[in-house]
TIDORO-760913 format. One record per residue: residue in one letter; x, y, z of N, C-alpha, C in turn. Coordinates in steps of 0.001 Angstrom, whole numbers, plus 500000, padded with zeros to 6 digits. Example, Ala and Ser with C-alpha at 12.3 -4.5 7.8 and 13.67 -1.06 7.14 Angstrom:
BEGIN
a513190494310507800512300495500507800513200496700507800;s512850497750507080513670498940507140512900500030507870;
***
This chain:
BEGIN
m523586084705712945524087085813713761523210087042713555;t522769087647714654521914088825714539522755090074714297;r522119091067713680522786092337713414522228093397714347;g523117094213714917522698095257715831522130096450715085;v521033097002715593520361098130714957520191099258715963;a520683100441715612520422101653716380519319102419715666;l518258102733716393517095103401715809517018104820716350;l517229105781715482517173107196715846515787107728715486;g515105108299716462513740108756716225512744107634716436;s512901106911717529512139105667717716510679105884718056;t510298107087718506508911107291718928508051107924717850;g508631108267716713507874108844715607507192107778714769;s506560108210713684505807107299712827506698106208712225;i507825106612711617508748105634711034509384104794712127;g509749105416713237510402104692714319509538103602714914;t508286103910715199507403102894715783507108101785714779;t507015102144713499506820101117712470508057100227712372;a509240100842712439510482100062712386510567099080713542;l510120099489714719510155098579715863509199097406715683;r508073097627715036507184096497714728507891095511713807;v508610096031712817509357095173711892510453094426712643;l511200095130713469512298094508714212511789093471715204;d510664093742715810510080092786716754509700091490716052;r509254091610714814508853090438714037510059089618713586;h511242090222713620512439089547713099513575089580714124;r513243089200715340514266089168716402515329088106716145;d515056087153715265516064086159714929517156086737714036;r516880087873713413517835088505712508518470089770713088;f517713090488713924518161091794714402517977091927715906;r518851092719716519518691093084717922518805094610718029;v517968095204718819517973096653718983519044097029719996;t520063097748719531521174098125720407521060099555720917;g520311100402720211520183101789720625518843102367720234;l518281103183721111517037103899720847517212105351721251;t516794106267720381516770107674720754515432108265720358;a514969109234721150513731109948720866513984111438721011;f513074112233720496513235113675720585512772114178721955;t511478114010722251510960114486723542510058113480724248;n509596112454723540508556111590724093509158110524725010;e509445110927726252510122110016727163509240108863727621;s507921109055727671507051107970728145507017106821727150;i506868107141725864506882106071724852508269105455724764;l509314106277724856510675105738724830510889104761725974;a510387105084727140510540104180728288509857102840728027;e508680102857727393507995101608727042508835100801726054;q509427101474725081510250100791724090511502100195724721;v512070100894725665513255100383726365512920099101727109;r511762099084727763511350097863728475511139096696727513;a510648096995726309510344095932725349511587095397724644;f512603096262724420513740095849723587515084095854724321;a515155096435725496516374096420726320517625096814725550;p517645097990724934518842098419724206519973098766725177;s521191098731724687522334099084725519522557100590725566;y521935101335724645522083102795724622520708103433724476;i520405104426725324519126105150725276519421106631725307;g518824107376724389519067108811724337517775109601724169;l517706110742724839516573111666724728517141113028724338;v516762113511723156517364114737722624517023115942723492;r515751116087723816515339117159724723515121116562726103;n515771117129727106515714116568728451514284116427728945;g513987115271729491512649115006729995512468115475731428;t511312115146731985510984115595733344511373114570734398;a511586113339733975511902112276734937513390111931734871;t513849111257735901515235110791735937515274109325735538;h516047109027734510516161107645734024517625107244734097;a517929106306734910519313105873735089519878105357733772;g521036105864733412521725105375732224521313106036730926;w520306106907730947519903107589729723520865108739729437;c521073108998728124521880110128727706520958111226727179;h521409112467727245520556113587726885521267114543725933;g520484115230725119521015116232724204521179115706722791;e521407116626721844521537116246720428522698115298720194;s523719115364721042524889114503720846524543113028720957;c523407112711721587523047111297721720522766110659720364;l522369111452719368522129110904718031523437110403717419;v524462111212717498525771110817716975526344109662717787;d526187109722719095526703108646719951526069107301719594;a524741107292719458524029106045719140524439105519717766;a524649106440716813524997106047715448526427105561715314;s527279105878716299528708105566716196529127104328716981;r528238103765717756528617102670718654528998101402717884;d529928100664718448530415099452717791529342098368717694;d528357098387718606527355097318718585526232097569717583;a526308098674716851525295098976715826525866098715714443;d525369097684713785525757097414712395524946098248711421;i523693098509711785522770099277710957522236100438711790;v522195101616711187521610102783711840520371103186711054;v519207103086711686517968103554711072517792105011711484;n517975105908710536517837107335710838516429107776710467;a515549107770711482514155108174711302513881109517711962;v514948110286712208514810111608712800514207112557711762;v513356113457712201512785114466711319513608115738711443;g514074116265710312514729117555710323516234117501710176;s516823118700710137518254118853709880519120118271710986;v518542118050712163519305117504713282519838116103712964;g519274115445711956519714114094711615520981114017710797;l521453115141710257522601115110709342523876114622710005;r524209115139711172525459114748711830525499113239712105;a524370112682712504524328111250712804524554110422711547;t523977110846710429524201110143709167525678110155708796;l526304111312708906527735111417708582528569110528709495;a528251110545710786529025109747711746528908108258711454;a527704107796711146527503106377710876528238105937709620;l528156106740708571528815106382707313530325106370707468;e530848107310708233532295107349708442532785106166709270;r531878105550710016532228104347710773531938103068709982;g531581103198708711531392102037707856530080101303708046;k529081101977708569527808101316708860526818101479707706;r525821100608707683524681100810706795523744101818707446;v523365102829706690522368103782707156521077103518706389;a520068103012707115518724102879706556518080104246706729;l518003104997705636517764106433705727516316106812705450;a515684107387706486514374108021706316514475109523706527;n515623109979706996515845111404707239516216112088705928;k515219112637705242515435113253703937516483114349704000;e516489115059705115517323116245705220518810115944705112;s519231114733705459520647114393705369521176114599703958;l520472114040702979520917114163701592520567115508700993;v519429116072701387519013117357700821519977118453701244;m520311118499702524521214119537703028522664119287702629;g523111118047702815524537117760702675524832116617701745;g524192116583700583524361115452699676525807115126699370;s526607116137699008528008115878698672528807115480699909;l528469116051701066529150115676702307528835114226702674;v527591113834702469527166112476702804527838111456701901;t527841111718700601528477110768699685529974110675699939;a530595111794700305532028111770700617532287110981701897;a531411111125702896531572110375704153531457108878703896;a530525108484703044530362107066702717531604106527702016;a532166107329701121533369106896700407534562106761701346;r534678107698702291535802107647703239535702106463704185;g534508106251704722534358105255705772533897103897705314;g533456103799704060532979102518703562531556102204703972;g530809103201704453529412102982704794528525102964703559;e527278102602703757526332102573702636524997103137703074;i524294103738702115522949104253702356521962103365701626;v520963102883702360519834102175701753518583102955702130;p517860103484701155516746104376701478515550103642702066;i514870104339702972513609103837703534512398104452702839;d512519105687702347511387106291701642510828105297700636;s509510105184700578508909104188699688509277104441698234;e509389105719697848509710106044696460511128105608696097;h512072105891696973513459105545696657513721104049696827;s513022103427697768513089101970697868512585101339696575;a511522101905696028510975101400694765511988101534693641;i512643102685693547513636102897692491514777101904692631;l515250101720693856516320100754694107515915099370693633;q514696098982693937514226097650693535514056097552692026;c513608098627691387513401098603689934514721098553689165;i515705099312689625517002099314688939517730097997689153;g517615097455690369518260096180690642519758096247690435;t520281095314689663521725095263689421522138095962688135;r521186096592687444521516097246686176522301098524686414;p523245098882685556524006100119685719523131101345685467;v523448102436686142522668103666685985522718104170684543;s523760103820683804523862104248682406522715103706681552;e522036102659682026520905102100681284519569102754681655;v519589103685682601518358104343683048518143105624682247;r517007105710681565516672106929680823516130107988681767;r515242107594682664514693108536683638514013107761684757;i513801108457685867513000107894686946511793108805687161;v510693108203687574509453108937687796508987108668689219;l509025109705690048508536109607691415507035109853691436;t506323109066692190504882109276692309504568110058693581;a503545110905693490503065111696694624501575111447694786;s501136111323696016499699111115696243498879112326695847;g499511113505695869498776114736695627498257115370696902;g498281114600697995497857115138699286496361115407699353;p495918116041700427494484116253700629493888117357699763;f494739118174699114494233119320698356494446119143696856;r494539117906696417494871117596695026493959118285694031;d492652118381694350491705118971693399491068120261693926;w491730120897694929491221122155695458491654123330694569;s490898124438694643491289125671693956492447126324694699;a493162127212694003494321127881694605493919128692695836;d492800129420695765492363130234696903492026129371698107;r491379128260697858491010127370698951492257126745699581;i493226126351698747494469125780699250495189126773700144;a495261128025699729496021129039700457495535129222701885;n494262128914702125493686129139703448493351127836704180;a493927126729703748493650125447704389494125125453705836;t493333124883706707493677124841708125494604123657708411;p495356123710709518496169122554709886495354121275710023;e494145121365710556493312120173710688493022119554709330;q492728120375708346492479119867706993493759119299706387;t494872119955706638496146119543706055496596118190706588;l496349117941707860496829116705708485495933115505708196;r494888115703707417493981114613707073494414114016705730;h495527113271705751496071112727704501495203111576703995;p494963111511702678494031110495702156494545109063702127;t495865108852702109496357107471701951497424107058702950;w498204107975703506499322107621704370499081108106705793;q499603107350706757499617107780708155501046108181708501;m501257109496708705502614110008708911502602111032710035;g503799111471710437503904112530711423503443113856710849;p503208114864711704502633116127711233503493116877710228;k504822116918710439505653117689709521505642117104708121;i505852115814707993505867115198706674504480115214706039;t503428115213706845502077115289706293501831116664705684;v502315117721706336502216119053705740503037119117704462;d504243118538704490505094118521703294504421117795702139;s503669116760702450502941116043701412501850116919700813;a501222117740701653500153118613701182500684119751700310;t501889120267700620502474121338699812503241120803698606;l503541119504698596504421118816697641505891119170697865;a506197119848698984507609120072699325508322118738699524;n507599117740700046508229116434700257508718115842698940;k507978116083697864508393115521696585509635116238696061;a509760117528696351510988118239695984512179117672696735;l511990117406698042513059116793698824513438115440698229;e512445114678697790512707113349697243513410113412695893;v513131114439695098513847114619693829515331114847694112;i515623115713695094517025115974695445517684114708695989;e516969113981696838517499112712697355517824111747696224;a516888111611695281517076110672694182518309111022693360;h518542112304693175519720112758692436520998112229693085;y521087112314694415522291111870695117522340110355695292;l521203109734695545521192108293695779521571107499694533;f521085107960693372521224107148692158522080107806691079;g522563109027691346523424109689690379522705110053689096;i521422110355689195520620110707688030520511112228687931;p520800112830686766520661114288686618519205114734686841;y519039115966687287517699116466687591516774116444686380;e517321116683685201516464116702684007515917115320683657;r516411114283684313515905112928684061515124112380685262;i514645113280686109513802112908687245512475113637687114;d511387112898687006510055113476686855509175113124688050;v508075113861688183507095113623689236505714113545688607;v504915112575689033503545112438688566502655112170689777;v501439112674689740500490112451690827499794111117690630;h499770110314691689499133108997691674498316108868692958;p497039109238692928496251109374694162496140108106694998;q496223106936694387496011105689695135497245105255695941;s498409105813695671499651105492696390499962103996696361;i499725103367695229500024101933695047501310101748694248;v501480102522693174502724102514692411503661103508693091;h504773103015693626505622103869694445506679104620693645;s507009104141692461507850104870691505508038104004690262;f508485104669689193508801103996687928510273104228687585;v510842103296686851512139103499686212511981103164684736;e512333104126683887512308103898682441513731103679681963;f513960102580681266515294102245680773515485102752679347;i516719102733678869517052103345677587516405102637676407;d515968101377676611515292100669675514513787100926675496;g513306101763676421511886102076676473511099101245677468;s511707100208678031511020099413679041510824100237680311;v509666100067680947509351100776682185509063099742683266;v509773099849684389509588098939685510509048099748686686;a508014099236687325507413099909688473507396098967689669;q507384099542690859507217098761692084505888099155692709;l505060098144692991503724098370693530503602097731694896;g502701098259695680502423097669696983501472098553697767;a500935098001698838500050098766699708500809099951700302;p500112101060700598500780102212701209501140101956702667;s502168101134702859502658100776704190504167100918704209;m504707101483705283506149101651705378506860100402705870;e506126099372706255506781098179706791507676097514705760;l507211097444704516508011096760703499509294097506703178;p509277098833702895510557099504702624511499099515703817;i510958099540705035511831099466706211512518098109706267;l511756097041706086512344095707706121513365095531705001;y513053096041703819513979095898702691515283096654702961;a515192097816703605516407098565703937517268097806704944;l516635097035705815517373096249706801518012095009706185;t517335094367705246517797093084704719518484093180703361;y518393094326702683518936094503701335520337093892701210;p520602093155700120519766092911698943518859091681699055;d518832091078700233518013089881700415516557090262700658;r515686089301700432514268089457700741513878088363701724;v513005088705702663512547087730703643511032087767703703;s510454086716704224508993086642704352508557087291705656;d507269087253705910506663087822707106506931089319707177;t506398090049706187506618091488706109505548092286706832;g504431091671707168503336092420707751502497093145706725;v502828092976705441502094093643704363501157092636703710;p499877092987703517498932092035702928499282091688701485;t498858090527701055499056090110699667498387091110698733;f499087091461697659498575092480696744497438091913695900;d496326092634695867495158092250695086494926093328694029;p495331093091692779495223094135691755493785094540691450;v492857093600691585491458093933691309490903094850692398;a491184094496693643490688095323694750491316096707694742;r492545096818694252493248098093694255492960098937693011;s492216098410692072491907099137690844490788100146691095;p490714101191690256491657101538689188492846102322689725;l493943102297688963495116103093689268495181104241688258;t495253105464688751495218106630687876496432107525688111;f496716108358687111497875109250687167497486110612686611;e498055111649687207497724113021686819498997113864686783;a498948114926686003500058115879685985500048116704687272;v501223117138687692501335118015688860500798119404688500;r500042119991689399499550121366689227500573122311689865;h501583122663689091502707123416689647502306124800690141;d501356125448689480500960126787689913500307126756691293;e499544125711691574498866125596692860499788125055693958;f500865124362693569501783123766694529503217124196694194;p503542125485694417504845126016693977506035125493694755;a505839124890695922506970124396696699507759123339695931;l507095122552695111507793121519694335508768122168693369;r508310123158692622509191123839691677510355124523692392;l510073125181693512511124125873694259512204124892694727;g511790123727695193512742122743695666513595122166694552;i512980121875693414513745121335692290514728122376691779;e514303123640691723515214124704691308516377124834692286;a516105124668693570517182124713694562518162123561694345;g517634122381694050518501121247693772519389121498692568;r518821122032691518519598122334690318520672123389690606;a520321124385691436521275125450691761522456124916692549;g522210123909693395523272123312694182523780124234695263;g525005123996695715525560124787696800524710124666698050;a524449125807698691523652125807699915522158125907699642;a521768126063698378520350126280698059519444125163698584;p519798123881698429518925122842698991518790122939700505;a519869123298701202519805123456702658518907124624703031;v518978125701702263518110126859702506516663126473702273;f516391125764701190515025125308700915514495124468702062;n515298123513702500514865122613703563514602123358704864;a515535124221705253515396124930706528514223125903706495;a514072126621705385512952127552705272511629126811705347;n511568125664704694510351124866704744510074124368706156;e511106123840706833510924123366708208510384124473709118;q510990125651709000510575126753709865509150127199709553;a508837127300708274507494127731707889506433126714708309;v506742125430708171505786124391708574505547124462710081;a506616124679710857506457124794712306505547125968712666;l505725127095711997504883128266712255503438128001711836;y503276127291710737501927126963710273501213126041711255;l501897125022711732501276124102712681500966124788714013;d501699125865714316501416126645715516500267127631715308;g499757127682714074498646128583713784499051130027713587;r500327130278713301500818131653713204500882132172711777;i500811131287710773500800131715709378499779130881708611;r499465131323707396498541130586706532499294129505705748;f498548128567705222499136127509704400499868128122703207;g499268129125702581499889129751701414501184130472701710;d501411130801702991502654131482703365503858130553703348;i503628129252703377504759128315703437505637128452702202;a505035128299701016505818128398699782506362129810699582;r505584130824699959506042132200699803507296132459700629;s507333131941701848508493132156702704509707131380702203;i509484130205701626510597129446701039511221130231699894;g510372130750699017510877131539697891511653132755698339;g511168133427699389511861134602699902513229134263700461;a513333133146701184514618132732701752515607132365700653;l515153131654699633516048131277698540516565132517697804;e515707133502697629516125134729696949517112135521697801;a516853135577699102517701136377699989519070135750700207;l519143134421700194520383133739700555521054133069699364;v520763133533698161521382132962696968522896133116697069;g523620132055696742525077132103696770525695131868698130;a524895131445699123525446131178700453526500130079700373;a527511130170701229528610129205701223528111127810701582;s528797126786701029528327125415701241529449124383701279;g530693124818701428531810123892701277532107123011702468;s531408123225703576531687122439704776530409122233705558;l530475121357706557529313121137707409528939122416708138;d529925123148708639529631124400709336528939125395708418;a529379125469707158528760126396706209527313126008705924;i527072124717705778525705124238705536524819124546706730;l525316124307707928524519124576709124524294126071709316;h525253126898708893525060128353708956523955128777707989;a523967128221706791522899128537705830521543128105706373;d521514126963707042520294126470707671519782127489708703;t520676127961709563520299128928710604519796130232709994;e520490130712708979520104131972708352518758131859707648;a518486130713707040517191130531706370516050130557707368;r516247129918708506515208129933709541514981131359710070;r516079132074710291515965133446710757515223134318709757;h515550134132708478514899134941707442513404134691707378;v513009133427707482511585133098707434510843133769708580;k511389133693709780510725134298710931510631135811710792;e511680136423710298511655137873710113510692138264709004;q510721137520707907509863137811706762508393137733707129;l508057136779707992506667136557708359506278137287709654;g507229138038710188506931138780711399506715137914712616;c507445136796712682507286135846713797508566135767714631;
***
């Protein structure tokens, strides 16, 4: 029996990769829903290839498509449908939170690539899963690795987890050079092919801060037991150190196909992953470096926001999203991204966070503050 899959964000990097995985395993899965943000031409091609029963476009397109739904509500609609057993949330940004909550409350598996869901509303998300009986299986390669390393062992046996970071394109640049990096330089990632926003986040290491917060909620590990190390080759996706001193790592080529497939089939494993056989000699040497926190302050700011709790993670996320958008538009410098995040966190310390509305209000205020602070 096949399982229905609703794919949110189908035209992005994760979405198109997920469709390659789903196409390879049509005997196991059927695509029941597709949503895109603005790319109606690619969405139309995907609809012809997979014939989903639900199609949504978040931003209204220029053409008329019979049966298509429009607006942000299409994300929640697609995630809530009875024909979707699994919801792949590959949406970029805070807009993905409502869909994650809706799917979990309906008892569905959420294959989660939308970092913002847990970063903004970690306690809301875990509560929704408990109420509705849904489950989260991470798609991020780092969290997929941790899940695989821990296996069936209880979290009480985990001493710490170590997330690996590629270091991005500016790993060995000076601080002055980093501060003035152009968008073209930033988007030239050395190991991963990703969308523009996450590629900028990789360059600032803001993505690793988001992943630390995610790991805290996904695995119930305190922040003081979550570390980050730079691993330029992007082969070791994360480590788990157990209380007896044993360290387990998950290795593989820098491809999202395997973590996507694992999120769909978990806890089972299937063949035909599209990932080449691992060759340790060809992939050698594997090296590790300490994070240069002074040159990449976004990581520290994000971890501090996670520790602070409340609305601070939502403020961090929203400020980062807004600053990255301004940077990609050529309106601010690379160095302004972390500076604007720090300013928003300082200005909005203690913001309310007890409900979805409060979290979304903090999100709005953080974006407003960044634009005002930077004169945009």
